[in-house]
MARBA-3410 file (N, C-alpha, C, O; in Angstrom, 1 decimal):
247
26.5,-41.8,54.0,26.6,-43.2,53.7,25.2,-43.8,53.6,24.4,-43.5,54.5 ~ 24.9,-44.6,52.6,23.6,-45.1,52.5,23.2,-46.1,53.5,24.1,-46.8,54.1 ~ 21.9,-46.2,53.8,21.4,-47.2,54.8,21.1,-48.5,54.0,20.5,-48.5,53.0 ~ 21.7,-49.6,54.6,21.5,-50.9,54.0,20.5,-51.7,54.8,20.5,-51.8,56.0 ~ 19.6,-52.4,54.0,18.6,-53.3,54.6,19.2,-54.7,54.5,19.7,-55.1,53.4
19.1,-55.5,55.5,19.4,-56.9,55.5,18.2,-57.7,55.8,17.6,-57.6,56.9 ~ 17.8,-58.6,54.9,16.6,-59.5,55.2,17.2,-60.9,55.6,17.9,-61.5,54.7 ~ 17.0,-61.3,56.8,17.5,-62.5,57.3,16.5,-63.7,57.0,15.3,-63.5,57.3 ~ 17.0,-64.8,56.4,16.2,-65.9,56.2,16.3,-66.9,57.3,16.6,-66.6,58.4 ~ 15.9,-68.2,56.9,16.0,-69.3,57.9,17.4,-69.3,58.5,18.4,-69.4,57.8
17.5,-69.4,59.8,18.8,-69.4,60.5,19.3,-68.1,60.9,20.3,-68.0,61.6 ~ 18.7,-67.0,60.4,19.2,-65.6,60.6,18.1,-64.8,61.0,17.6,-64.0,60.2 ~ 17.6,-64.9,62.3,16.5,-64.1,62.7,16.9,-62.9,63.5,16.0,-62.1,63.8 ~ 18.2,-62.7,63.7,18.7,-61.5,64.3,20.1,-61.2,63.8,20.8,-62.2,63.4 ~ 20.5,-60.0,63.9,21.9,-59.6,63.4,22.7,-59.2,64.5,22.4,-58.2,65.2
23.8,-59.9,64.8,24.7,-59.6,65.9,25.4,-58.3,65.6,25.7,-58.0,64.4 ~ 25.8,-57.6,66.6,26.8,-56.5,66.5,26.1,-55.2,66.2,26.8,-54.2,65.9 ~ 24.8,-55.1,66.2,24.1,-53.8,65.9,24.2,-53.0,67.2,23.8,-53.4,68.2 ~ 24.6,-51.7,67.0,24.6,-50.8,68.1,23.5,-49.8,67.9,23.0,-49.6,66.9 ~ 23.2,-49.1,69.0,22.1,-48.1,69.1,20.8,-48.6,68.4,20.3,-47.9,67.5
20.4,-49.8,68.8,19.2,-50.4,68.2,17.9,-49.8,68.6,17.7,-49.4,69.7 ~ 17.0,-49.7,67.6,15.7,-49.2,67.8,14.8,-50.2,67.0,15.0,-50.5,65.9 ~ 13.7,-50.6,67.7,12.7,-51.4,67.0,11.7,-50.5,66.4,11.1,-49.6,67.0 ~ 11.3,-50.8,65.1,10.3,-50.1,64.4,9.2,-51.0,64.0,9.4,-51.9,63.3 ~ 8.0,-50.6,64.5,6.8,-51.4,64.2,6.0,-50.6,63.2,5.2,-49.7,63.6
6.1,-50.9,62.0,5.5,-50.1,60.9,4.2,-50.7,60.3,4.2,-52.0,60.1 ~ 3.2,-49.9,60.1,2.1,-50.4,59.3,2.3,-49.9,57.8,2.9,-48.9,57.6 ~ 1.9,-50.8,56.9,2.0,-50.4,55.5,0.7,-50.5,54.8,-0.3,-51.1,55.4 ~ 0.5,-50.0,53.6,-0.7,-50.2,52.9,-1.0,-51.7,52.6,-2.1,-52.0,52.1 ~ 0.0,-52.6,52.8,-0.2,-54.0,52.5,-0.2,-54.9,53.7,-0.1,-56.1,53.6
-0.4,-54.2,54.9,-0.4,-55.0,56.1,0.9,-54.9,56.9,1.7,-54.0,56.6 ~ 1.1,-55.8,57.8,2.2,-55.7,58.7,3.4,-56.6,58.1,3.2,-57.6,57.5 ~ 4.6,-56.1,58.2,5.8,-56.9,57.8,5.9,-58.1,58.7,5.2,-58.2,59.7 ~ 6.8,-59.0,58.4,7.0,-60.2,59.1,7.3,-60.1,60.6,6.9,-60.9,61.4 ~ 8.0,-59.0,60.9,8.4,-58.7,62.3,8.7,-57.2,62.4,8.8,-56.5,61.4
9.0,-56.8,63.6,9.5,-55.5,63.8,10.8,-55.3,63.2,11.6,-56.2,63.2 ~ 11.0,-54.2,62.5,12.3,-53.9,61.9,13.3,-53.4,63.0,12.8,-52.8,64.0 ~ 14.5,-53.8,62.9,15.5,-53.4,63.9,16.5,-52.4,63.2,17.2,-52.8,62.2 ~ 16.6,-51.2,63.6,17.5,-50.2,63.0,18.6,-49.9,64.0,18.4,-49.7,65.2 ~ 19.8,-49.9,63.4,21.0,-49.7,64.3,22.2,-49.4,63.4,22.1,-49.1,62.2
23.4,-49.4,64.0,24.6,-49.2,63.3,25.5,-50.5,63.4,25.5,-51.1,64.5 ~ 26.2,-50.8,62.4,27.2,-51.8,62.4,28.4,-51.4,61.6,28.3,-51.0,60.4 ~ 29.6,-51.4,62.2,30.8,-50.9,61.6,30.6,-49.5,61.1,31.2,-49.1,60.0 ~ 29.9,-48.7,61.8,29.7,-47.3,61.5,28.7,-47.0,60.4,28.5,-45.9,60.0 ~ 27.9,-48.1,60.0,27.0,-47.9,58.9,25.6,-48.1,59.4,25.3,-49.0,60.2
24.6,-47.3,58.9,23.2,-47.5,59.2,22.7,-48.8,58.6,22.8,-49.0,57.4 ~ 22.0,-49.6,59.4,21.5,-50.9,59.0,20.0,-51.0,59.5,19.7,-50.7,60.6 ~ 19.2,-51.6,58.6,17.8,-52.0,59.0,17.7,-53.5,58.8,17.9,-53.9,57.6 ~ 17.4,-54.2,59.8,17.3,-55.7,59.7,15.9,-56.1,59.9,15.1,-55.6,60.7 ~ 15.5,-57.1,59.0,14.2,-57.7,59.1,14.3,-59.2,59.0,14.9,-59.7,58.1
13.7,-59.9,59.9,13.6,-61.4,59.9,12.4,-61.8,59.0,11.3,-61.6,59.3 ~ 12.8,-62.3,57.8,11.8,-62.6,56.8,10.7,-63.5,57.3,9.5,-63.4,56.9 ~ 11.0,-64.5,58.1,10.0,-65.5,58.6,9.5,-65.2,60.0,8.8,-66.0,60.6 ~ 9.8,-64.0,60.4,9.3,-63.5,61.8,10.3,-63.9,62.9,11.2,-64.7,62.7 ~ 10.0,-63.4,64.1,10.7,-63.7,65.3,9.7,-64.1,66.3,9.0,-63.2,66.8
9.5,-65.4,66.7,10.4,-66.5,66.2,10.0,-66.9,64.8,9.1,-66.4,64.2 ~ 10.8,-67.8,64.2,10.7,-68.3,62.9,9.4,-69.0,62.7,9.3,-70.2,63.2 ~ 8.4,-68.4,62.1,7.0,-69.0,62.2,6.2,-68.9,60.9,5.2,-69.5,60.7 ~ 6.7,-68.0,60.0,5.9,-67.7,58.7,6.5,-68.5,57.6,7.7,-68.3,57.2 ~ 5.8,-69.5,57.0,6.3,-70.3,55.9,6.5,-69.4,54.6,5.9,-68.3,54.5
7.3,-69.9,53.7,7.7,-69.1,52.6,6.5,-68.5,51.8,6.5,-67.4,51.3 ~ 5.5,-69.4,51.6,4.3,-68.9,50.7,3.4,-68.0,51.4,2.5,-67.4,50.8 ~ 3.6,-67.7,52.7,2.8,-66.8,53.5,3.5,-65.6,53.9,2.9,-64.7,54.7 ~ 4.7,-65.4,53.6,5.5,-64.2,53.9,4.8,-63.0,53.2,4.4,-63.1,52.0 ~ 4.6,-61.9,53.9,4.0,-60.7,53.3,5.2,-59.9,52.6,5.6,-58.9,53.2
5.6,-60.3,51.4,6.7,-59.7,50.8,6.5,-58.2,50.5,7.4,-57.4,50.6 ~ 5.3,-57.9,50.1,5.1,-56.5,49.8,5.2,-55.6,51.0,5.8,-54.5,51.0 ~ 4.6,-56.0,52.1,4.8,-55.2,53.4,6.2,-55.2,53.8,6.7,-54.1,54.3 ~ 7.0,-56.2,53.7,8.4,-56.2,54.1,9.2,-55.2,53.3,9.9,-54.4,53.9 ~ 9.1,-55.2,52.0,9.9,-54.3,51.2,9.4,-52.9,51.4,10.2,-52.0,51.4
8.1,-52.7,51.4,7.6,-51.3,51.6,8.1,-50.7,53.0,8.5,-49.6,53.0 ~ 8.0,-51.6,54.0,8.5,-51.1,55.3,9.9,-50.8,55.4,10.4,-49.8,56.0 ~ 10.8,-51.6,54.7,12.2,-51.3,54.7,12.5,-50.0,54.0,13.3,-49.2,54.4 ~ 11.8,-49.7,52.9,12.0,-48.5,52.2,11.5,-47.3,53.1,12.2,-46.3,53.1 ~ 10.4,-47.5,53.7,9.9,-46.4,54.6,10.8,-46.1,55.8,10.9,-45.0,56.3
11.6,-47.2,56.2,12.6,-47.0,57.3,13.9,-46.4,56.8,14.8,-46.2,57.6 ~ 14.0,-46.1,55.5,15.1,-45.4,55.0,16.1,-46.3,54.3,17.2,-45.8,53.9 ~ 15.8,-47.6,54.1,16.7,-48.4,53.3,16.9,-47.9,51.9,15.9,-47.6,51.2 ~ 18.2,-47.9,51.4,18.5,-47.5,50.1,19.0,-48.7,49.2,19.2,-48.5,48.0 ~ 19.2,-49.8,49.8,19.7,-51.0,49.2,19.3,-52.2,50.1,19.2,-52.1,51.3
19.2,-53.4,49.5,18.8,-54.6,50.2,19.7,-55.8,49.9,20.0,-56.1,48.7 ~ 20.2,-56.4,51.0,20.9,-57.7,50.8,20.0,-58.8,51.5,19.7,-58.7,52.7 ~ 19.6,-59.8,50.7,18.8,-60.8,51.2,19.6,-62.1,51.5,20.5,-62.5,50.7 ~ 19.5,-62.7,52.7,20.2,-63.9,53.0,19.2,-65.0,52.9,18.1,-65.0,53.5 ~ 19.5,-66.1,52.1,18.6,-67.2,51.9,19.3,-68.5,52.1,20.5,-68.7,51.7
18.6,-69.4,52.7,19.1,-70.8,52.9,18.5,-71.6,51.7,17.4,-71.5,51.4 ~ 19.4,-72.3,51.0,19.0,-73.0,49.7,19.5,-74.4,49.7,20.4,-74.8,50.4 ~ 19.0,-75.1,48.7,19.5,-76.5,48.4,20.5,-76.4,47.2,20.3,-75.5,46.3 ~ 21.4,-77.2,47.1,22.4,-77.2,46.1,22.0,-78.2,45.0,21.8,-79.4,45.2 ~ 21.9,-77.7,43.7,21.7,-78.5,42.6,23.0,-78.8,41.8,23.3,-79.9,41.5
23.7,-77.7,41.5,25.0,-77.8,40.9,26.0,-78.6,41.8,26.1,-78.2,43.0 ~ 26.7,-79.5,41.3,27.6,-80.4,42.1,28.7,-79.5,42.7,29.3,-80.0,43.7 ~ 29.0,-78.4,42.1,30.0,-77.5,42.7,29.5,-76.8,43.9,30.3,-76.1,44.6 ~ 28.2,-76.8,44.2,27.6,-76.0,45.3,27.1,-77.0,46.4,25.9,-77.2,46.5 ~ 28.0,-77.5,47.2,27.7,-78.5,48.2,27.3,-77.7,49.5,27.3,-76.5,49.6
27.0,-78.5,50.5,26.6,-78.0,51.8,27.7,-77.1,52.4,28.9,-77.4,52.4 ~ 27.3,-75.9,52.8,28.3,-74.9,53.4,28.8,-73.9,52.3,29.5,-73.0,52.7 ~ 28.5,-74.2,51.1,29.0,-73.3,50.0,28.0,-72.1,49.9,26.8,-72.2,50.1 ~ 28.6,-70.9,49.5,27.8,-69.7,49.3,27.7,-69.5,47.8,28.6,-69.8,47.0 ~ 26.5,-68.9,47.4,26.3,-68.5,46.0,25.8,-67.1,46.0,24.9,-66.8,46.8
26.3,-66.3,45.1,25.8,-64.9,44.9,25.1,-65.0,43.5,25.8,-64.7,42.5 ~ 23.9,-65.3,43.4,23.3,-65.6,42.1,23.2,-64.3,41.3,23.1,-63.2,41.8 ~ 23.2,-64.5,40.0,23.1,-63.4,39.0,21.8,-63.5,38.2,21.4,-62.6,37.5 ~ 21.1,-64.7,38.4,19.9,-64.9,37.6,18.9,-65.7,38.5,19.3,-66.4,39.5 ~ 17.6,-65.7,38.1,16.7,-66.5,38.8,15.6,-67.0,37.9,15.3,-66.4,36.8
14.9,-68.1,38.2,13.7,-68.6,37.6,12.7,-68.8,38.6,12.9,-69.4,39.7 ~ 11.5,-68.3,38.4,10.4,-68.3,39.4,9.4,-69.4,39.1,8.7,-69.4,38.0 ~ 9.3,-70.4,40.0,8.4,-71.5,39.9,7.3,-71.4,40.9,6.4,-72.3,41.0 ~ 7.3,-70.3,41.7,6.2,-70.2,42.7,4.9,-69.8,42.1,4.9,-69.4,40.9 ~ 3.8,-69.9,42.8,2.5,-69.5,42.3,1.7,-69.0,43.4,1.9,-69.3,44.6
0.6,-68.3,43.1,-0.3,-67.8,44.0,0.2,-66.7,45.0,-0.6,-66.3,45.9 ~ 1.4,-66.2,44.7,1.9,-65.1,45.6,1.6,-63.8,44.9,1.7,-63.7,43.7 ~ 1.3,-62.8,45.7,1.1,-61.4,45.1,2.5,-60.9,44.6,3.4,-60.8,45.4 ~ 2.6,-60.6,43.4,3.9,-60.4,42.7,4.3,-59.0,42.5,5.4,-58.7,42.1 ~ 3.4,-58.0,42.7,3.6,-56.7,42.3,2.9,-55.6,43.1,1.9,-55.9,43.8
3.5,-54.4,43.1,2.8,-53.3,43.7,1.8,-52.7,42.7,0.9,-51.9,43.0 ~ 2.0,-53.0,41.4,1.3,-52.3,40.3,0.1,-53.0,40.0,0.0,-53.8,39.0 ~ -1.0,-52.9,40.8,-2.3,-53.5,40.5,-3.4,-52.6,41.1,-3.1,-51.7,41.9 ~ -4.6,-52.9,40.8,-5.7,-52.1,41.3,-6.0,-51.0,40.4,-5.9,-51.1,39.1 ~ -6.4,-49.9,41.0,-6.8,-48.7,40.2,-5.5,-47.9,39.8,-5.1,-47.0,40.5
-5.0,-48.2,38.7,-3.7,-47.6,38.2,-4.1,-46.5,37.2,-5.0,-46.6,36.5 ~ -3.2,-45.5,37.1,-3.3,-44.5,36.1,-2.8,-45.1,34.7,-3.3,-44.7,33.7 ~ -1.9,-46.0,34.8,-1.4,-46.6,33.6,-0.7,-48.0,33.9,-0.3,-48.1,35.1 ~ -0.6,-48.8,33.0,0.1,-50.1,33.2,1.6,-49.8,33.3,2.1,-49.0,32.6 ~ 2.2,-50.5,34.3,3.6,-50.2,34.6,4.4,-51.5,34.5,4.0,-52.5,35.1
5.5,-51.5,33.7,6.4,-52.7,33.6,7.8,-52.3,34.2,8.1,-51.1,34.2 ~ 8.5,-53.3,34.6,9.9,-53.1,35.0,10.8,-54.0,34.1,10.4,-55.0,33.7 ~ 12.0,-53.5,33.9,13.0,-54.3,33.2,13.6,-55.3,34.3,14.2,-54.8,35.3 ~ 13.5,-56.6,34.1,13.9,-57.5,35.1,14.9,-58.5,34.5,15.1,-59.6,35.0 ~ 15.6,-58.0,33.4,16.6,-58.9,32.7,17.6,-59.4,33.6,18.0,-60.5,33.6
18.2,-58.5,34.5,19.2,-58.8,35.5,18.6,-58.6,36.8,18.6,-57.4,37.3 ~ 18.1,-59.6,37.5,17.3,-59.4,38.7,18.1,-58.9,39.9,17.5,-58.4,40.9 ~ 19.4,-59.1,39.9,20.2,-58.7,41.0,21.2,-57.6,40.6,21.6,-57.5,39.5 ~ 21.5,-56.7,41.5,22.2,-55.5,41.2,23.7,-55.8,41.2,24.3,-56.4,42.2 ~ 24.4,-55.5,40.2,25.8,-55.9,39.9,26.8,-55.4,41.0,27.6,-56.2,41.5
26.7,-54.1,41.4,27.7,-53.6,42.3,27.5,-54.2,43.7,28.5,-54.5,44.4 ~ 26.2,-54.5,44.1,26.0,-55.1,45.4,26.5,-56.6,45.4,27.1,-57.0,46.4 ~ 26.3,-57.3,44.3,26.8,-58.6,44.1,28.3,-58.6,44.2,28.9,-59.5,44.9 ~ 29.0,-57.6,43.6,30.4,-57.5,43.7,30.9,-57.3,45.1,32.0,-57.9,45.5 ~ 30.2,-56.5,45.9,30.6,-56.3,47.3,30.5,-57.6,48.1,31.3,-57.9,48.9
29.4,-58.4,47.8,29.3,-59.7,48.5,30.4,-60.6,48.1,31.0,-61.3,49.0 ~ 30.7,-60.7,46.9,31.8,-61.5,46.4,33.1,-61.1,47.1,33.9,-62.0,47.5 ~ 33.4,-59.9,47.1,34.6,-59.4,47.7,34.7,-59.8,49.2,35.8,-60.2,49.7 ~ 33.6,-59.7,49.9,33.6,-60.0,51.3,33.7,-61.5,51.5,34.4,-62.0,52.5 ~ 33.1,-62.3,50.7,33.2,-63.8,50.8,34.7,-64.2,50.5,35.2,-65.0,51.2
35.3,-63.6,49.6,36.7,-63.9,49.3,37.6,-63.5,50.4,38.5,-64.3,50.8 ~ 37.4,-62.3,51.0,38.2,-61.9,52.2,38.0,-62.8,53.4,38.9,-63.0,54.2 ~ 36.8,-63.3,53.5,36.5,-64.2,54.7,37.0,-65.7,54.4,37.0,-66.5,55.3 ~ 37.5,-65.9,53.2,38.0,-67.3,52.9,36.9,-68.3,52.8,37.1,-69.5,53.0 ~ 35.7,-67.9,52.4,34.5,-68.8,52.3,34.6,-69.5,50.9,35.2,-69.0,49.9
34.0,-70.7,50.9,33.7,-71.4,49.6,32.5,-70.7,49.0,31.4,-70.6,49.5 ~ 32.7,-70.2,47.7,31.6,-69.5,47.1,31.6,-69.5,45.6,32.6,-69.9,45.0 ~ 30.5,-69.2,45.0,30.4,-69.0,43.6,29.9,-67.6,43.3,29.0,-67.1,44.0 ~ 30.5,-67.0,42.4,30.2,-65.5,42.1,29.1,-65.3,41.2,28.8,-64.2,40.7 ~ 28.4,-66.4,40.8,27.2,-66.3,40.0,26.4,-67.7,40.1,26.9,-68.6,40.6
25.2,-67.7,39.5,24.4,-68.9,39.5,23.0,-68.5,39.3,22.6,-67.3,39.4 ~ 22.2,-69.5,39.0,20.8,-69.3,38.8,20.0,-69.9,40.0,20.1,-71.1,40.3 ~ 19.2,-69.0,40.6,18.4,-69.4,41.7,17.0,-69.8,41.2,16.3,-69.0,40.6 ~ 16.6,-71.0,41.5,15.2,-71.5,41.2,14.3,-71.3,42.4,14.6,-71.9,43.5 ~ 13.3,-70.6,42.3,12.4,-70.3,43.4,11.1,-71.2,43.3,10.3,-71.0,42.4
11.0,-72.1,44.3,9.8,-73.0,44.3,8.8,-72.5,45.4,9.1,-71.6,46.2 ~ 7.6,-73.1,45.4,6.5,-72.7,46.2,6.7,-73.0,47.7,6.4,-72.2,48.6 ~ 7.2,-74.2,48.0,7.2,-74.6,49.4,5.9,-74.8,50.0,4.9,-74.6,49.3 ~ 5.8,-75.0,51.3,6.9,-75.2,52.2,7.6,-76.6,52.1,8.6,-76.8,52.7 ~ 7.0,-77.5,51.4,7.6,-78.8,51.2,8.9,-78.7,50.4,9.0,-77.7,49.6
9.8,-79.6,50.6,11.0,-79.7,49.7,10.5,-80.3,48.4,9.5,-80.9,48.3 ~ 11.4,-80.2,47.4,11.1,-80.6,46.1,11.2,-82.2,45.9,11.9,-82.8,46.7 ~ 10.6,-82.7,44.9,10.8,-84.1,44.5,12.1,-84.2,43.7,12.6,-83.2,43.2 ~ 12.7,-85.4,43.6,13.9,-85.6,42.8,13.6,-85.3,41.4,14.5,-84.7,40.7 ~ 12.4,-85.6,40.9,12.1,-85.3,39.5,12.0,-83.8,39.3,12.4,-83.3,38.2
11.5,-83.1,40.2,11.4,-81.6,40.1,12.8,-81.0,40.0,13.0,-80.1,39.3 ~ 13.7,-81.6,40.8,15.1,-81.1,40.8,15.7,-81.4,39.4,16.5,-80.5,38.9 ~ 15.4,-82.5,38.9,15.9,-82.8,37.5,15.4,-81.8,36.5,16.2,-81.3,35.7 ~ 14.2,-81.4,36.7,13.6,-80.4,35.8,14.3,-79.0,36.0,14.7,-78.4,35.0 ~ 14.5,-78.7,37.3,15.2,-77.4,37.5,16.6,-77.4,37.0,17.1,-76.4,36.5
17.3,-78.5,37.1,18.7,-78.6,36.6,18.7,-78.5,35.1,19.5,-77.8,34.5 ~ 17.7,-79.1,34.5,17.6,-79.0,33.0,17.3,-77.6,32.6,17.8,-77.2,31.5 ~ 16.6,-76.9,33.4,16.3,-75.5,33.1,17.5,-74.5,33.3,17.5,-73.4,32.9 ~ 18.5,-75.1,34.0,19.7,-74.2,34.3,19.9,-73.8,35.7,20.8,-72.9,35.9 ~ 19.1,-74.2,36.6,19.2,-73.8,38.0,20.4,-74.4,38.7,20.6,-75.6,38.5
21.1,-73.6,39.5,22.2,-74.1,40.3,21.8,-74.3,41.7,22.4,-75.2,42.4 ~ 20.9,-73.5,42.2,20.4,-73.6,43.6,18.9,-73.5,43.6,18.3,-73.0,42.7 ~ 18.3,-74.0,44.7,16.8,-73.9,44.8,16.4,-73.4,46.2,17.0,-73.9,47.2 ~ 15.5,-72.5,46.2,15.0,-71.9,47.5,13.5,-71.6,47.3,12.9,-71.9,46.3 ~ 13.0,-71.0,48.4,11.5,-70.8,48.4,11.2,-69.3,48.6,10.0,-69.0,48.7
12.2,-68.4,48.7,11.8,-67.0,49.1,12.5,-66.0,48.2,12.4,-64.8,48.5 ~ 13.1,-66.4,47.1,13.7,-65.4,46.2,12.8,-64.6,45.5,13.1,-63.5,45.0 ~ 11.5,-65.0,45.3,10.5,-64.3,44.6,9.2,-64.4,45.4,8.9,-65.4,46.0 ~ 8.4,-63.3,45.4,8.6,-62.1,44.6,9.5,-61.0,45.2,9.5,-59.8,44.7 ~ 10.3,-61.3,46.2,11.1,-60.3,46.9,11.9,-59.5,45.9,12.0,-58.3,46.0
12.7,-60.2,45.0,13.6,-59.5,44.2,12.8,-58.6,43.2,13.3,-57.4,43.0 ~ 11.7,-59.0,42.7,10.9,-58.2,41.8,10.3,-57.0,42.5,10.3,-55.9,41.9 ~ 9.9,-57.1,43.7,9.3,-56.0,44.4,10.3,-55.0,44.8,10.1,-53.8,44.7 ~ 11.5,-55.4,45.1,12.6,-54.5,45.3,12.9,-53.7,44.1,13.1,-52.4,44.1 ~ 12.9,-54.3,42.9,13.1,-53.6,41.6,12.0,-52.6,41.4,12.2,-51.5,41.0
10.7,-53.0,41.7,9.6,-52.0,41.5,9.8,-50.8,42.4,9.4,-49.7,42.0 ~ 10.4,-50.9,43.6,10.6,-49.8,44.4,11.9,-49.0,44.2,12.2,-48.0,44.8 ~ 12.7,-49.5,43.2,13.9,-48.9,42.9,15.0,-49.2,43.9,16.0,-48.4,44.0 ~ 14.9,-50.3,44.6,15.9,-50.6,45.6,16.9,-51.6,45.0,16.5,-52.7,44.6 ~ 18.2,-51.2,45.0,19.2,-52.2,44.6,19.1,-53.4,45.5,18.8,-53.3,46.7
19.3,-54.6,44.9,19.0,-55.9,45.6,20.0,-57.0,45.2,20.3,-57.1,44.0 ~ 20.5,-57.7,46.2,21.4,-58.8,46.0,21.1,-59.9,47.0,20.6,-59.6,48.0 ~ 21.5,-61.1,46.6,21.2,-62.3,47.4,22.5,-63.0,47.9,23.4,-63.2,47.1 ~ 22.6,-63.3,49.2,23.7,-64.1,49.7,23.0,-65.5,50.1,22.3,-65.6,51.1 ~ 23.2,-66.5,49.2,22.6,-67.8,49.4,23.5,-68.8,50.0,24.7,-69.0,49.5
23.1,-69.4,51.1,23.9,-70.4,51.8,23.3,-71.8,51.5,22.1,-72.0,51.7 ~ 24.1,-72.7,50.9,23.6,-74.1,50.6,23.6,-74.9,51.9,24.7,-75.0,52.6 ~ 22.4,-75.4,52.3,22.3,-76.1,53.6,22.0,-77.6,53.4,22.0,-78.3,54.4 ~ 21.8,-78.0,52.1,21.6,-79.4,51.9,21.7,-79.6,50.4,21.5,-78.7,49.6 ~ 22.1,-80.9,50.0,22.0,-81.2,48.6,20.5,-81.3,48.2,19.7,-81.8,49.0
20.1,-80.8,47.1,18.7,-80.9,46.6,18.3,-82.3,46.5,19.2,-83.2,46.4 ~ 17.0,-82.6,46.4,16.5,-83.9,46.3,17.1,-84.7,45.2,17.2,-84.2,44.1 ~ 17.5,-85.9,45.5,18.1,-86.8,44.5,19.6,-86.5,44.3,20.3,-87.2,43.5 ~ 20.2,-85.5,45.0,21.6,-85.2,44.8,22.5,-85.8,45.8,23.7,-85.6,45.8 ~ 21.9,-86.6,46.8,22.7,-87.3,47.8,22.3,-88.7,47.7,21.3,-89.1,47.1
23.0,-89.6,48.4,22.8,-91.0,48.4,21.4,-91.4,49.0,20.8,-92.3,48.6 ~ 21.0,-90.6,50.1,19.8,-91.0,50.8,18.8,-89.8,50.8,19.0,-88.8,50.1 ~ 17.8,-89.9,51.7,16.9,-88.8,51.8,17.5,-87.6,52.5,18.6,-87.7,53.1 ~ 16.9,-86.5,52.3,17.4,-85.2,52.9,17.1,-85.3,54.4,16.0,-85.6,54.9 ~ 18.2,-85.0,55.2,18.1,-85.0,56.7,17.8,-83.6,57.1,18.6,-82.7,57.0
16.6,-83.4,57.8,16.3,-82.0,58.3,17.2,-81.7,59.4,17.6,-80.5,59.6 ~ 17.7,-82.7,60.2,18.6,-82.4,61.3,20.0,-81.9,60.7,20.5,-80.9,61.3 ~ 20.4,-82.5,59.7,21.7,-82.1,59.0,21.5,-80.7,58.4,22.4,-79.8,58.5 ~ 20.3,-80.4,57.9,20.1,-79.1,57.3,20.1,-78.0,58.4,20.8,-77.0,58.2 ~ 19.5,-78.3,59.6,19.5,-77.3,60.7,21.0,-77.1,61.2,21.3,-75.9,61.5
21.8,-78.1,61.2,23.1,-77.9,61.7,23.9,-77.1,60.7,24.7,-76.3,61.0 ~ 23.8,-77.4,59.4,24.4,-76.7,58.3,24.0,-75.2,58.4,24.8,-74.3,58.1 ~ 22.8,-75.0,58.7,22.3,-73.6,58.8,23.0,-72.9,60.0,23.4,-71.7,59.8 ~ 23.0,-73.5,61.1,23.7,-72.9,62.3,25.1,-72.6,62.0,25.6,-71.5,62.3 ~ 25.8,-73.6,61.4,27.3,-73.4,61.1,27.5,-72.3,60.0,28.3,-71.4,60.2
26.7,-72.3,59.0,26.9,-71.4,57.8,26.4,-70.0,58.1,27.0,-69.1,57.6 ~ 25.4,-69.8,58.9,24.9,-68.5,59.2,25.9,-67.7,60.1,25.9,-66.5,60.0 ~ 26.8,-68.4,60.8,27.9,-67.7,61.5,28.8,-67.1,60.5,29.3,-66.0,60.7 ~ 29.1,-67.8,59.4,30.0,-67.3,58.4,29.3,-66.2,57.6,29.9,-65.2,57.3 ~ 28.0,-66.3,57.4,27.2,-65.3,56.7,27.3,-64.0,57.5,27.4,-62.9,56.9
27.1,-64.0,58.9,27.2,-62.9,59.7,28.6,-62.2,59.5,28.7,-60.9,59.4 ~ 29.6,-63.0,59.5,31.0,-62.4,59.3,31.1,-61.8,57.9,31.8,-60.7,57.8 ~ 30.6,-62.4,56.9,30.6,-61.8,55.6,29.9,-60.4,55.5,30.4,-59.5,55.0 ~ 28.7,-60.4,56.2,27.9,-59.1,56.2,28.7,-58.1,57.0,28.7,-56.9,56.6 ~ 29.3,-58.4,58.1,30.0,-57.5,58.9,31.2,-56.9,58.1,31.5,-55.7,58.2
31.9,-57.8,57.3,33.0,-57.3,56.5,32.5,-56.3,55.4,33.1,-55.3,55.2 ~ 31.4,-56.7,54.8,30.8,-55.8,53.8,30.5,-54.5,54.3,30.7,-53.4,53.7 ~ 29.9,-54.4,55.5,29.5,-53.2,56.1,30.7,-52.3,56.4,30.7,-51.1,56.3 ~ 31.7,-53.0,56.9,32.9,-52.2,57.3,33.6,-51.6,56.1,34.1,-50.5,56.2 ~ 33.7,-52.4,55.1,34.3,-51.9,53.8,33.5,-50.8,53.2,34.1,-49.9,52.6
32.2,-50.9,53.3,31.3,-50.0,52.6,31.1,-48.6,53.3,30.5,-47.8,52.8 ~ 31.7,-48.5,54.5,31.5,-47.2,55.3,32.3,-46.1,54.7,32.2,-45.0,55.2
END
């Protein structure tokens, strides 16, 4: 059975239910990953967990060492990656507490190292990124969400912004016009780096707030944190079901 990597975002700095846990502190050619990797078993399946923002939650989205994270996960034996992301809802159907398993993304971030293919190369290397998320992993997430009775969308467009600030209402209007359904800050370059390493990759996005301008008043960070706490409990259940079914 293949080893699955789970990258936990805001609100998911550890994964409950892991047995036979071992901490792995790996060095990579790109520096240190965000935190020690935790390797163990869940529902009889090998899992490698990484807290994207560190433990404790301290690394902002634009300073995450995405290359080190993906490289370390592959070195630890991961053969596929599920990323958990907290996002804002742009599409009116994707309110707080709703899950989205995106099938597309648009990258608005800047200044982040986007690729492993740079420096002294023997040849220029391109990847096909037409479909940034892996279809069968997405299908497994959708099946687990359905079985858990969660509110979810089986597709959508993830817009990745720079952060760490939240977006302006005008920026959200632009993202909506571009076709984005949800907005987050960590979807890229993570997805592209996974593709460069040949790692199947899918995203489980939890909506923790209406995006700027999508609610009557300003965004409440307190409400966001509460939605994160509530929703990540459901996310853990979805992941546990996926792991159990996949063994």
